[in-house]
C-alpha positions as CSV (number, residue, x, y, z in Angstrom):
1,M,59.0,19.1,19.0
2,I,59.2,18.0,15.4
3,H,58.1,14.5,14.3
4,V,59.6,13.3,11.0
5,E,58.0,11.1,8.4
6,T,60.2,10.1,5.5
7,A,59.5,8.8,2.0
8,I,62.3,7.3,0.1
9,E,62.2,6.8,-3.6
10,R,66.0,6.6,-4.0
11,P,67.5,4.2,-1.4
12,W,70.7,5.3,0.2
13,Q,73.2,2.4,0.3
14,G,73.7,1.5,4.0
15,G,71.9,4.6,5.2
16,D,68.9,5.2,7.4
17,W,66.9,8.2,6.2
18,D,64.5,8.1,9.1
19,A,67.4,8.4,11.6
20,L,69.2,11.0,9.5
21,A,66.1,13.3,9.3
22,D,65.3,12.8,13.0
23,R,68.9,13.6,13.9
24,A,68.9,16.8,11.8
25,H,65.8,18.0,13.6
26,R,67.1,17.1,17.1
27,A,70.3,19.1,16.1
28,I,68.2,22.2,15.5
29,E,66.5,21.8,18.9
30,A,69.9,21.2,20.6
31,S,71.6,24.2,18.9
32,A,72.1,27.6,20.5
33,H,69.0,28.6,18.5
34,G,66.9,25.7,19.7
35,E,64.0,27.8,20.7
36,I,63.0,28.3,17.1
37,A,62.0,24.6,16.8
38,I,60.1,24.4,20.1
39,L,56.5,24.6,19.2
40,A,53.5,24.3,21.5
41,T,52.5,21.1,19.7
42,T,54.3,18.3,17.9
43,A,54.8,19.3,14.3
44,E,55.2,16.8,11.6
45,V,57.7,17.3,8.7
46,S,57.7,15.1,5.7
47,V,61.1,14.4,4.1
48,R,61.2,12.9,0.7
49,Y,64.4,11.8,-1.0
50,T,63.7,11.4,-4.7
51,S,64.9,11.8,-8.3
52,D,66.4,14.9,-9.8
53,Q,63.6,14.7,-12.4
54,E,60.8,14.8,-9.8
55,V,62.5,17.8,-8.1
56,Q,62.9,19.6,-11.4
57,T,59.2,19.1,-12.1
58,L,58.3,20.5,-8.6
59,N,60.8,23.4,-9.1
60,R,59.3,24.3,-12.4
61,S,55.7,24.1,-11.1
62,Y,56.2,26.0,-7.9
63,R,59.2,28.3,-8.5
64,Q,59.2,28.6,-12.3
65,K,62.7,27.3,-12.4
66,D,63.1,24.5,-14.9
67,K,66.1,22.7,-13.3
68,P,66.6,20.4,-10.4
69,T,67.8,21.8,-7.2
70,N,69.2,20.2,-4.1
71,V,66.3,20.9,-1.7
72,L,62.8,22.3,-1.9
73,S,60.6,23.2,1.1
74,F,56.9,23.5,1.1
75,P,55.5,25.1,4.3
76,M,52.0,24.2,5.2
77,I,51.7,26.8,8.0
78,Q,52.4,30.5,7.6
79,P,55.4,31.4,9.7
80,D,53.5,34.2,11.5
81,L,51.0,31.6,12.6
82,L,53.4,29.1,14.1
83,D,53.1,30.4,17.6
84,T,49.3,29.9,17.5
85,L,49.6,26.2,17.1
86,D,48.4,24.2,20.1
87,L,47.5,20.7,21.1
88,G,44.1,21.3,19.6
89,E,45.5,20.2,16.3
90,E,44.3,16.8,14.9
91,N,46.0,14.0,16.8
92,G,48.0,16.6,18.6
93,E,50.2,17.2,15.5
94,A,50.3,19.9,13.0
95,L,51.8,19.4,9.5
96,L,54.7,21.9,9.4
97,G,55.5,21.1,5.7
98,D,57.4,19.0,3.2
99,I,61.1,18.9,2.4
100,V,62.1,17.3,-0.9
101,L,65.8,16.3,-1.7
102,A,67.1,15.5,-5.1
103,H,69.3,12.3,-5.1
104,G,71.6,13.2,-8.0
105,V,72.1,16.8,-7.1
106,C,72.8,16.0,-3.4
107,A,75.2,13.2,-4.3
108,A,77.1,15.4,-6.8
109,E,77.3,18.3,-4.4
110,A,78.6,16.0,-1.6
111,E,81.2,14.6,-3.8
112,E,82.3,18.1,-5.1
113,R,82.6,19.3,-1.5
114,G,84.4,16.1,-0.4
115,I,81.9,15.3,2.3
116,S,79.6,12.3,2.8
117,L,76.1,12.2,1.4
118,E,74.9,11.8,5.0
119,Q,76.6,15.0,6.1
120,H,75.3,17.0,3.1
121,A,71.7,15.6,3.4
122,T,71.7,16.5,7.1
123,H,72.6,20.1,6.3
124,L,69.9,20.3,3.6
125,I,67.3,18.9,6.0
126,V,68.3,21.5,8.6
127,H,68.2,24.2,5.8
128,G,64.8,23.0,4.6
129,T,63.3,22.9,8.1
130,L,64.4,26.5,8.7
131,H,62.5,27.5,5.6
132,L,59.4,25.7,7.0
133,L,59.9,27.7,10.2
134,G,59.9,31.0,8.2
135,Y,63.5,31.6,7.6
136,D,64.9,32.7,4.3
137,H,68.1,33.9,2.6
138,L,67.0,36.4,0.0
139,E,68.7,39.3,1.7
140,D,72.2,39.3,3.2
141,R,71.0,39.9,6.8
142,E,68.5,37.0,6.5
143,A,71.1,34.7,4.9
144,E,73.6,35.4,7.7
145,A,71.0,34.7,10.4
146,M,69.9,31.5,8.7
147,E,73.5,30.3,8.1
148,A,74.4,30.9,11.8
149,I,71.5,28.7,12.9
150,E,72.6,26.0,10.4
151,I,76.2,26.1,11.5
152,D,75.2,25.8,15.2
153,A,72.8,22.9,14.5
154,L,75.4,21.0,12.5
155,A,78.1,21.7,15.2
156,A,75.7,20.1,17.7
157,L,76.2,17.0,15.6
158,G,79.9,17.4,15.3
159,L,79.6,18.4,11.7
160,A,81.7,21.1,10.0
161,D,80.6,24.5,8.9
162,P,79.0,23.8,5.5
163,Y,79.8,27.4,4.4
164,L,83.6,27.2,4.8
165,I,85.3,27.1,1.4
166,R,87.3,23.9,1.0
167,E,90.8,24.4,-0.2
168,D,92.4,21.5,-2.0
């Protein structure tokens, strides 16, 4: 089970970030690939919604890319050690990692795609969580596997495939 802690620097008009992040994680567990998020202990994920400037600083420091990006993931546990977690962790929880979303980038991408900020942020939290669980998209095969999980998780919430090209 994944427990979510949120930190909001940029409020979302009328939105509930705690509920959105929790919903994204429940969607992973409810998807056809739900076994990937079932850990022997409760894992905590920190989700921070902040400025593009802060994300650019983090991206520059950790990835040597001097630009903001929509989401960054910072795993705290090596993926090959996830199955060794047990209830012996402090307070019965292990910190899986941090997910950081850039307000401006996320809002602009949502608008460009013609979807709500809530829908796009949900996708990015699912995407970021998969990175924390050891998934990546550097090679085509990895990308296809990761995208399939994202599509299934979002479908569990009644959300559209984020990889379909929108035709106007």
